[in-house]
C-alpha positions, 0 to 999 in steps of 0.5 A: 109190246104188240104181237107183231112188234115182238115178232118183228123184233125177234126176226131182226134179232135172229137176222143180226145174231143179237140178243136185244133190239132197242125198238126206238134206235135207228136201224143203222145204230142197231147194226142193220146195213143196206143189204139187211134191208132186203132181209127185213122186208122178207121178215115183214112179209112173214109177220104182216101177212095181210099187206097187199102192197109191200112196195109202200114200205119206207125203210132207211137207216134212220127208221126205227123198228117201232116205226116199221111196225107202225107203217106195217099196221097202217098198210094192213086192210081194215077188218070187214 
């Protein structure tokens, strides 16, 4: 598991007050509702600090934690 994926998973576990997160289950199945999505974006901003355009994030009830990590990493600028 990548460092960012681990941090994202930990943030979601903390937000939901749970011990484990299945990285490949849709958010709706792990207990994330529409109100939590705003909190998740804040978690993403804390974990993925190099992203310039957080508006490009596409999260819905069918998105998995692993897909969010992949999206975030693809939005990060390439190292110079």
